[in-house]
C-alpha positions in Angstrom: -56.8 -47.0 -120.3 -54.3 -48.3 -122.9 -50.7 -48.6 -122.0 -48.1 -49.9 -124.8 -45.9 -48.8 -127.4 -46.1 -47.1 -130.7 -43.3 -46.7 -133.5 -43.4 -45.1 -137.1 -40.5 -44.7 -139.8 -40.3 -41.8 -141.9 -37.7 -41.6 -145.1 -36.0 -38.0 -145.0 -33.4 -38.2 -147.7 -29.9 -39.3 -148.1 -28.5 -36.2 -147.4 -30.2 -35.9 -143.4 -27.9 -37.2 -140.8 -29.1 -37.8 -137.3 -27.6 -34.7 -135.9 -30.0 -32.8 -138.2 -33.1 -34.0 -136.8 -34.7 -32.4 -133.8 -37.6 -33.9 -131.6 -39.0 -32.7 -128.5 -42.2 -34.0 -126.3 -44.3 -31.7 -124.3 -47.8 -32.0 -123.1 -48.5 -34.6 -124.9 -47.4 -33.5 -128.4 -44.2 -34.7 -130.5 -42.4 -32.4 -132.4 -39.9 -33.6 -135.0 -38.0 -31.1 -137.1 -35.6 -31.7 -139.6 -34.4 -29.5 -142.5 -36.2 -29.8 -146.1 -34.0 -31.1 -148.7 -34.0 -28.3 -151.4 -33.4 -29.0 -154.9 -30.8 -26.6 -156.3 -31.6 -24.8 -159.5 -28.7 -24.5 -162.2 -27.1 -21.1 -161.6 -28.0 -18.5 -164.3 -25.1 -17.4 -166.3 -24.8 -14.4 -168.6 -23.3 -14.6 -172.0 -22.2 -11.4 -173.8 -23.0 -11.3 -177.5 -20.8 -8.9 -179.5 
């Protein structure tokens, strides 16, 4: 058997805080979830032509 530690780091963006990240470990599976950083598209504006 092997016993030791393992670490890995990820860049998740500037707008994600520690409070946004959720992690759980169950049955030997580590699940990590965090909100996807969505690029905001500019709003469409309608201009009336007379």
